[in-house]
C-alpha positions, 0 to 999 in steps of 0.5 A, a space after each residue: 837891365 834887359 832893354 829888349 825885354 822891357 821893349 817887348 813888354 809894350 807888345 808893339 815894338 820889333 825887338 832883336 838881340 844880336 851879336 854881330 860875330 856870333 851868327 851872321 844870318 841871325 843878325 842880317 835877318 833881324 836887321 831886315 825884319 826890323 826895317 820891314 816892320 811898320 812901327 818902332 824897332 829896337 836892335 840891341 847889339 853886342 860887339 866886342 871892344 878893346 876895353 874888354 881886354 881881349 885879343 881883337 882878332 878873337 872878337 868874333 869867337 868871344 861873341 859866339 862864346 857869350 851867346 853860348 853861355 845864355 847871358 846873351 840869347 839871340 832872338 827876334 820879337 816880331 809883333 806881326 806874328 801875333 796876327 798869324 796866331 804865332 808867338 812873336 818871340 823867336 829864340 834863335 840861340 841854342 841851349 847854353 853849352 858854355 860855362 860863363 867863366 869860360 867866356 868871362 875869363 878870356 877878358 882882362 876885365 874879368 880876370 882882374 877880379 881873380 887877381 884881386 880877390 879870388 874867392 869873391 871872383 868865384 862867388 860872382 861867377 857862380 852868381 853869373 852862371 845862375 843868372 844866365 840859366 834863369 835868363 835862358 829859362 825865362 826866354 825859353 818859356 816865353 818863346 814856347 807860349 801859345 799865342 792863339 786867341 780863343 774865338 767866342 765858339 772856343 771855350 777858354 781854359 
C-alpha cells in the first residue's frame, strides 16, 4: 500500500517520502517543512535494517540504490503550495536509473528467492520493475499537473 499517496488524496496533509541515507538535504528539508506545516504531517521514511541481509556498512548506498530504481521516489507534498497556484507535489528524485534487480539482489531476503526458485524469482523481478516504472510515471504525472484555478473571467478548458 502507498501510505503517502493515500494521505495526499486528502489534500490537507503534508506528506514526504524520504530515505535518510539517499539524500540528506531532501530528508532535512522534508522534516523542516513538516514541522512548519500548520496541520497534520506524515513522513514515510525508509531505513535499511539488519533483517534485509545486507552489510550494514553499505546501508546508505543501498538506500540510494532503492530511490534510483523508482520503487521509493523522494518527494514532498505541501498543501500550502496550492494557495500560491503551485503544484503541492515536488518530486525530488531523478528518473529511475538503476534496475530493480541491481538493488534487490544486494539483499539476502531477495537473493534467497533465486536459490529456491530461479524462474519465479526472475518473473517477480520483471513484475517489480514494471511496478516501479508505473509508480514513477504516476508520480511524475502528478508532479507535472497544473494547479492554477481559473478565475471567473478566465474560460475553463
